[in-house]
N, C-alpha and C positions, 0 to 999 in steps of 0.2 A: 504494500500500500504506500509506503514512504517513497519508494522509487517512482511510482506512478504519479504521486503529487509533485515530485521534483521534475518529472518530464512535462507535466502540465504547466508548471511555473516557467520552465524554459521556453515552452511554446508561446506563452503569454508575452514574455519578454521579446521574443523574436518577432512576433506579429506587431507588437507595439513599435519596435524599432523599424520594421519594414514600413509601417504606416507613418513614420516620422513624427511620433508623438513622444514627448518627454515623459519621464516617470512622474515628474511633478504635475504635469497636466493630466495624466491618467488618474493620479490620486485625486486631484481636484474633481474630475469628471465622475469619479466613483463616490465622492463624498467622504473620503478617508484622508488621514494625514499621510504625508510622504513616507514617514517611517513605517506606518502600518502597511502601506502598499508594498514597500520593499520587503518587509518581513513576511507578509502573508502571501501576496500574489506572485512575487518573483523569486521567492526562496523556497516555496513549497512547504513552509512550516506553518502549522496551525496553532 
């Protein structure tokens, strides 16, 4: 399960980068802090 979460997080980051969206802007769009975004969405840690 942990490996799958890390793969999903990697895909989220790749798609964000391909879309030319900063991590800060993505966090803002999701309504979370930058730190929360990086810790949860792009690291795969819950």
